[in-house]
PAZAPA-4460 file (N, C-alpha, C; in steps of 0.05 Angstrom, whole numbers, plus 32768, in hexadecimal, padded with zeros to 4 digits):
% residues 163
    n_x    n_y    n_z   ca_x   ca_y   ca_z    c_x    c_y    c_z   seq   type   mol
   7BA4   80AF   7BA4   7BB4   809F   7B91   7BAD   8082   7B93     1      X     A
   7BAC   8075   7B7B   7BA8   8058   7B7A   7BBE   804C   7B69     2      X     A
   7BC2   8032   7B6D   7BD3   8022   7B5B   7BC3   800D   7B4F     3      X     A
   7BC4   800C   7B34   7BB6   7FF7   7B25   7BCB   7FE4   7B1C     4      X     A
   7BCC   7FCC   7B28   7BE0   7FB8   7B21   7BD3   7FA5   7B0D     5      X     A
   7BDF   7FA4   7AF5   7BD4   7F94   7ADF   7BE9   7F7E   7AD8     6      X     A
   7BE0   7F6C   7AC7   7BF2   7F57   7ABD   7C08   7F63   7AAA     7      X     A
   7C05   7F7C   7AA2   7C19   7F89   7A91   7C29   7F9F   7A9F     8      X     A
   7C24   7FA2   7ABA   7C33   7FB6   7AC9   7C20   7FC6   7ADA     9      X     A
   7C2C   7FDB   7AE7   7C1D   7FEB   7AFA   7C19   8008   7AF0    10      X     A
   7C02   8012   7AF6   7BFC   802F   7AF1   7BF4   803B   7B0C    11      X     A
   7BFB   8054   7B0F   7BF1   8064   7B26   7BDF   8079   7B1C    12      X     A
   7BCA   8080   7B2B   7BB7   8095   7B23   7BAF   80A5   7B3B    13      X     A
   7BAA   80BE   7B36   7B9E   80CF   7B4B   7B80   80D0   7B45    14      X     A
   7B70   80D1   7B5B   7B53   80D3   7B59   7B4A   80EE   7B62    15      X     A
   7B35   80F8   7B55   7B2B   8113   7B59   7B12   8113   7B6A    16      X     A
   7B15   810D   7B84   7AFE   810C   7B96   7AF0   8128   7B99    17      X     A
   7AFF   813D   7B94   7AF4   8158   7B96   7AE1   815E   7B7E    18      X     A
   7AE6   8151   7B67   7AD7   8157   7B4F   7AC1   8141   7B4A    19      X     A
   7AC6   8129   7B54   7AB3   8113   7B4F   7AB0   8103   7B69    20      X     A
   7AA6   810F   7B7E   7AA6   8101   7B99   7A96   80E7   7B9A    21      X     A
   7A7E   80E6   7B8E   7A6F   80CD   7B8F   7A7C   80B7   7B7E    22      X     A
   7A87   80BF   7B67   7A95   80AC   7B56   7AAD   80A0   7B63    23      X     A
   7ABE   80B1   7B6F   7AD6   80A8   7B7C   7ACF   8096   7B94    24      X     A
   7ABB   809E   7BA3   7AB3   808E   7BBA   7AAA   8072   7BB1    25      X     A
   7A9A   8072   7B9B   7A91   8058   7B90   7AA8   8047   7B87    26      X     A
   7ABB   8053   7B78   7AD2   8045   7B6D   7AE3   803A   7B85    27      X     A
   7AE8   804A   7B99   7AF8   8041   7BAF   7AEB   802B   7BC0    28      X     A
   7AD0   802B   7BC0   7AC2   8015   7BCE   7AC7   7FFB   7BBF    29      X     A
   7AC6   7FFC   7BA4   7ACC   7FE4   7B95   7AE9   7FDB   7B9A    30      X     A
   7AFB   7FEE   7B9C   7B17   7FE8   7BA1   7B19   7FDA   7BBD    31      X     A
   7B0D   7FE6   7BD1   7B0D   7FDB   7BEC   7B02   7FBF   7BED    32      X     A
   7AED   7FBB   7BDE   7AE0   7FA0   7BDD   7AF0   7F8B   7BCE    33      X     A
   7B05   7F94   7BC0   7B15   7F81   7BB0   7B07   7F79   7B95    34      X     A
   7AF3   7F89   7B8E   7AE3   7F83   7B76   7AF4   7F81   7B5D    35      X     A
   7B07   7F93   7B5A   7B17   7F94   7B41   7B2C   7F7E   7B3F    36      X     A
   7B34   7F72   7B56   7B49   7F5E   7B56   7B40   7F46   7B44    37      X     A
   7B50   7F40   7B30   7B4A   7F2A   7B1E   7B37   7F30   7B08    38      X     A
   7B2F   7F4A   7B05   7B20   7F51   7AED   7B33   7F57   7AD7    39      X     A
   7B29   7F5D   7ABF   7B3A   7F62   7AA8   7B32   7F7C   7A9B    40      X     A
   7B44   7F86   7A8A   7B3D   7F9B   7A77   7B30   7F8B   7A60    41      X     A
   7B15   7F8C   7A5F   7B06   7F7B   7A4D   7B00   7F88   7A32    42      X     A
   7B06   7FA1   7A30   7B00   7FB0   7A16   7B17   7FC3   7A11    43      X     A
   7B25   7FBF   79FB   7B3C   7FCF   79F4   7B38   7FD9   79D7    44      X     A
   7B37   7FF4   79D5   7B37   8001   79BA   7B4F   8013   79BA    45      X     A
   7B64   800C   79AC   7B7E   8019   79AE   7B7F   8037   79A8    46      X     A
   7B6B   8041   7999   7B6B   805E   7993   7B57   806D   79A5    47      X     A
   7B4B   805F   79B9   7B35   806A   79C9   7B39   8066   79E7    48      X     A
   7B37   804D   79F1   7B38   8048   7A0D   7B3B   802B   7A13    49      X     A
   7B42   8025   7A2D   7B42   800A   7A37   7B2E   8009   7A4E    50      X     A
   7B1D   7FF5   7A4E   7B07   7FF3   7A62   7B0A   7FDA   7A73    51      X     A
   7B05   7FDD   7A8D   7B07   7FC6   7A9E   7AF5   7FC9   7AB7    52      X     A
   7AF9   7FB6   7AC9   7AEC   7FB8   7AE3   7AD1   7FAA   7AE6    53      X     A
   7AC9   7F9A   7AD2   7AAF   7F8D   7AD4   7AAE   7F70   7ACD    54      X     A
   7AC4   7F65   7AC0   7AC3   7F4A   7AB7   7ADC   7F3A   7AC0    55      X     A
   7AD8   7F20   7AC4   7AEE   7F0E   7ACA   7AFB   7F05   7AB0    56      X     A
   7B11   7EF5   7AB3   7B1E   7EEA   7A9B   7B0C   7EDA   7A89    57      X     A
   7AF8   7ECE   7A95   7AE4   7EBD   7A86   7ACE   7ECE   7A7A    58      X     A
   7AD0   7EE8   7A7C   7ABC   7EFB   7A72   7AA1   7EF7   7A81    59      X     A
   7AA3   7EF0   7A9A   7A8C   7EEF   7AAC   7A8A   7F0A   7AB9    60      X     A
   7A72   7F16   7AB8   7A6E   7F31   7AC3   7A6B   7F2E   7AE1    61      X     A
   7A79   7F40   7AF0   7A78   7F3F   7B0D   7A5F   7F4F   7B16    62      X     A
   7A54   7F48   7B2D   7A3D   7F57   7B38   7A47   7F71   7B42    63      X     A
   7A35   7F85   7B43   7A3C   7FA0   7B4B   7A28   7FAB   7B5E    64      X     A
   7A2E   7FC1   7B6A   7A1C   7FD0   7B7B   7A0B   7FE2   7B68    65      X     A
   79F9   7FF2   7B75   79E8   8004   7B66   79F9   8019   7B57    66      X     A
   79EF   8023   7B41   79FE   8038   7B32   7A00   8052   7B41    67      X     A
   7A14   8062   7B39   7A18   807C   7B45   7A0F   8092   7B32    68      X     A
   7A0A   80A9   7B3D   7A02   80C1   7B2D   7A1A   80C9   7B1C    69      X     A
   7A15   80D0   7B03   7A29   80D8   7AF1   7A33   80F5   7AF8    70      X     A
   7A4C   80F7   7AFE   7A58   8111   7B05   7A69   811D   7AEE    71      X     A
   7A61   8117   7AD6   7A71   8120   7ABF   7A72   813F   7ABC    72      X     A
   7A5F   814D   7AC8   7A5F   816A   7AC6   7A72   8177   7ADA    73      X     A
   7A88   816A   7ADF   7A9C   8173   7AF3   7AB2   8184   7AE7    74      X     A
   7AB2   8188   7ACD   7AC7   8198   7AC1   7ADF   8189   7AB7    75      X     A
   7AE1   816F   7ABF   7AF8   815F   7AB6   7AF3   8154   7A9A    76      X     A
   7B08   8151   7A8B   7B06   8149   7A6F   7B11   812D   7A6B    77      X     A
   7B06   811F   7A57   7B10   8104   7A50   7B29   8106   7A3E    78      X     A
   7B3F   810C   7A4B   7B58   810F   7A3D   7B69   80F5   7A42    79      X     A
   7B7E   80F2   7A32   7B8F   80DB   7A34   7B99   80D7   7A50    80      X     A
   7B95   80BE   7A5A   7B9E   80B6   7A75   7B89   80BA   7A8B    81      X     A
   7B72   80C6   7A84   7B5E   80CA   7A99   7B4D   80B0   7A9D    82      X     A
   7B44   80AD   7AB6   7B32   8097   7ABD   7B16   80A2   7ABD    83      X     A
   7B03   8093   7AB1   7AE7   809B   7AB0   7AD6   8083   7AB5    84      X     A
   7ABD   8088   7ABD   7AAB   8072   7AC2   7A9D   8069   7AA8    85      X     A
   7A9C   804F   7AA4   7A8C   8044   7A8E   7A6F   8043   7A96    86      X     A
   7A5E   8045   7A83   7A41   8044   7A88   7A32   803A   7A6F    87      X     A
   7A19   8035   7A72   7A08   802F   7A5B   79FC   8049   7A50    88      X     A
   79E8   8047   7A40   79DB   805F   7A35   79CC   806E   7A4B    89      X     A
   79C7   8061   7A62   79BB   806E   7A79   79D1   807F   7A86    90      X     A
   79CE   8099   7A87   79E2   80AC   7A91   79EC   80A4   7AAC    91      X     A
   79DA   809B   7ABE   79E1   8095   7AD9   79E3   8076   7ADE    92      X     A
   79F1   8068   7ACD   79F3   804B   7ACF   7A0F   8040   7AD7    93      X     A
   7A22   8052   7ADD   7A3D   8048   7AE3   7A3D   8039   7AFD    94      X     A
   7A4B   8022   7AFD   7A4E   8012   7B15   7A6C   800E   7B1B    95      X     A
   7A78   7FF8   7B11   7A94   7FF2   7B17   7AA6   7FF6   7AFF    96      X     A
   7A9C   7FF4   7AE7   7AAD   7FF6   7ACF   7AB7   8012   7ACA    97      X     A
   7AD1   8013   7AC3   7ADE   802D   7ABE   7AEE   8029   7AA4    98      X     A
   7AF7   8040   7A99   7B09   803E   7A83   7B1F   8053   7A86    99      X     A
   7B34   804E   7A78   7B4B   8061   7A77   7B4D   806B   7A5A   100      X     A
   7B4B   8084   7A57   7B4D   8090   7A3C   7B6A   808D   7A32   101      X     A
   7B6D   8083   7A1A   7B88   8081   7A0E   7B8C   8096   79F9   102      X     A
   7B79   80A8   79F6   7B7A   80BF   79E4   7B68   80D5   79F0   103      X     A
   7B6A   80ED   79E5   7B58   8102   79ED   7B3D   80FC   79E0   104      X     A
   7B29   80F8   79F1   7B0E   80F0   79E8   7AF9   8105   79F0   105      X     A
   7AFC   811D   79E4   7AEA   8133   79EB   7ACD   812D   79E6   106      X     A
   7AC7   811B   79D4   7AAB   8115   79CF   7A9D   8107   79E6   107      X     A
   7AAD   80FE   79FA   7AA2   80F2   7A12   7A9E   8106   7A29   108      X     A
   7AA6   811F   7A25   7AA3   8133   7A3A   7A87   813C   7A3D   109      X     A
   7A81   8146   7A55   7A67   8152   7A5A   7A62   816B   7A49   110      X     A
   7A4B   816C   7A3B   7A44   8183   7A2B   7A2A   8190   7A36   111      X     A
   7A17   817F   7A3E   79FE   8189   7A49   79F0   8173   7A57   112      X     A
   79D9   8179   7A64   79CB   8166   7A75   79B8   8153   7A66   113      X     A
   79BB   8151   7A4B   79AA   813F   7A3C   79B8   8123   7A3C   114      X     A
   79A9   810E   7A36   79B6   80F4   7A35   79CD   80F3   7A21   115      X     A
   79CA   8101   7A0A   79DF   8101   79F6   79F7   8112   79FD   116      X     A
   79F3   8126   7A0F   7A09   8138   7A15   7A15   8135   7A31   117      X     A
   7A0C   8122   7A40   7A14   8120   7A5C   7A32   8118   7A5F   118      X     A
   7A3A   8105   7A4F   7A56   80FD   7A50   7A5D   80E8   7A65   119      X     A
   7A77   80E4   7A68   7A82   80CF   7A7A   7A93   80DC   7A8F   120      X     A
   7A8E   80D4   7AA8   7A9B   80E1   7ABF   7AB8   80DA   7AC2   121      X     A
   7ACA   80EE   7ABF   7AE6   80EA   7AC5   7AE9   80ED   7AE3   122      X     A
   7AF9   80DB   7AEF   7AFD   80DC   7B0C   7B1A   80D8   7B14   123      X     A
   7B2D   80D5   7B01   7B49   80D1   7B08   7B5A   80D3   7AEF   124      X     A
   7B75   80D1   7AF4   7B88   80D2   7ADE   7BA1   80C2   7AE5   125      X     A
   7BAA   80B3   7AD1   7BC3   80A4   7AD5   7BDA   80B8   7AD7   126      X     A
   7BEA   80B5   7AEC   7C01   80C7   7AF1   7C1B   80B9   7AED   127      X     A
   7C1B   809E   7AED   7C33   808E   7AE9   7C2B   8074   7ADC   128      X     A
   7C3A   806B   7AC8   7C34   8052   7ABB   7C26   8055   7AA1   129      X     A
   7C28   806C   7A94   7C1C   806F   7A7A   7C27   805A   7A66   130      X     A
   7C40   8051   7A6A   7C4B   803D   7A59   7C3C   8022   7A5C   131      X     A
   7C31   801D   7A73   7C20   8005   7A78   7C06   8008   7A69   132      X     A
   7BFB   8020   7A69   7BE2   8025   7A5A   7BE7   8021   7A3C   133      X     A
   7BFF   8029   7A33   7C06   8025   7A16   7C07   8007   7A10   134      X     A
   7C12   7FF7   7A23   7C13   7FDA   7A1F   7BF7   7FCE   7A1E   135      X     A
   7BE6   7FD7   7A30   7BCB   7FCC   7A31   7BBC   7FD2   7A17   136      X     A
   7BBE   7FEB   7A0E   7BAF   7FF2   79F6   7BB9   7FE4   79DD   137      X     A
   7BD1   7FD9   79DE   7BDD   7FCC   79C7   7BD8   7FAE   79C6   138      X     A
   7BCA   7FA3   79DA   7BC3   7F86   79DA   7BAF   7F81   79C3   139      X     A
   7BB5   7F6C   79B3   7BA2   7F65   799D   7B86   7F5E   79A9   140      X     A
   7B71   7F64   799A   7B56   7F5F   79A3   7B47   7F4F   798E   141      X     A
   7B30   7F45   7996   7B1E   7F36   7984   7B03   7F35   7991   142      X     A
   7AF2   7F23   7987   7AD7   7F1F   7992   7AD7   7F08   79A6   143      X     A
   7AC6   7F0A   79BA   7AC2   7EF4   79CD   7AA5   7EF3   79D3   144      X     A
   7A97   7EDF   79C8   7A7A   7EDF   79CA   7A6E   7EF8   79BE   145      X     A
   7A5D   7F06   79CE   7A50   7F1E   79C3   7A62   7F37   79C5   146      X     A
   7A7A   7F34   79D1   7A8B   7F4B   79D6   7AA0   7F4F   79C1   147      X     A
   7AA5   7F68   79B9   7ABA   7F6F   79A7   7AD0   7F7E   79B6   148      X     A
   7AE7   7F81   79AA   7AFE   7F8F   79B5   7B08   7F82   79CF   149      X     A
   7B05   7F68   79D1   7B0F   7F59   79E8   7B2C   7F51   79E3   150      X     A
   7B3E   7F56   79F6   7B5A   7F4D   79F3   7B5C   7F2F   79EE   151      X     A
   7B6C   7F27   79DB   7B70   7F0B   79D6   7B81   7EFE   79EB   152      X     A
   7B91   7F0E   79F9   7B9F   7F05   7A11   7B96   7F17   7A28   153      X     A
   7B8B   7F0B   7A3D   7B7F   7F1A   7A52   7B93   7F2D   7A5F   154      X     A
   7B8A   7F46   7A64   7B99   7F5A   7A73   7B8B   7F5C   7A8E   155      X     A
   7B97   7F4F   7AA2   7B8A   7F4D   7ABC   7B90   7F66   7ACE   156      X     A
   7B7B   7F6E   7ADC   7B7F   7F81   7AF2   7B84   7F70   7B0B   157      X     A
   7B9D   7F6E   7B12   7BA4   7F5D   7B29   7B99   7F69   7B43   158      X     A
   7B9C   7F83   7B46   7B92   7F91   7B5D   7B92   7FAF   7B58   159      X     A
   7B81   7FBD   7B67   7B81   7FDA   7B69   7B83   7FE0   7B86   160      X     A
   7B97   7FF0   7B8D   7B9B   7FF7   7BAA   7B9D   8015   7BAD   161      X     A
   7B96   801E   7BC5   7B98   803A   7BCB   7BB3   8040   7BD9   162      X     A
   7BBF   8055   7BD1   7BD9   805D   7BDD   7BD5   806E   7BF6   163      X     A
***
């Protein structure tokens, strides 16, 4: 279990180390290092997901460790309230950024081992504080430099702690 303390309240989530061991180990190392403290949810799409863990309030990207292997073929689905790793078009490019699904997003699920079908690795689920997730997804967004869907008022990740 982890607690994600944000500027809009707290959420608790369970992590699935049995289904996504490398991903959970990677995430917990970032937690232990304090990497997430002071980052923001920098991308909010209210019908899709909220993404964070990589940028400061000034939209400065934080440095990361090497990417982890994508464990999306673990049988877990991108349903509302689940935590998944963000990545680029490279299937195995996830580092620190994660997102929380605010809707059922089956199109992100693993379908096959091709780049188009690999999907996004689910590694946890919010168990308490879905009302906070609703607050976060409702924050107005706009553009900031080259970035779209950026909250006009920063939603800070104050800390993530392990219970």
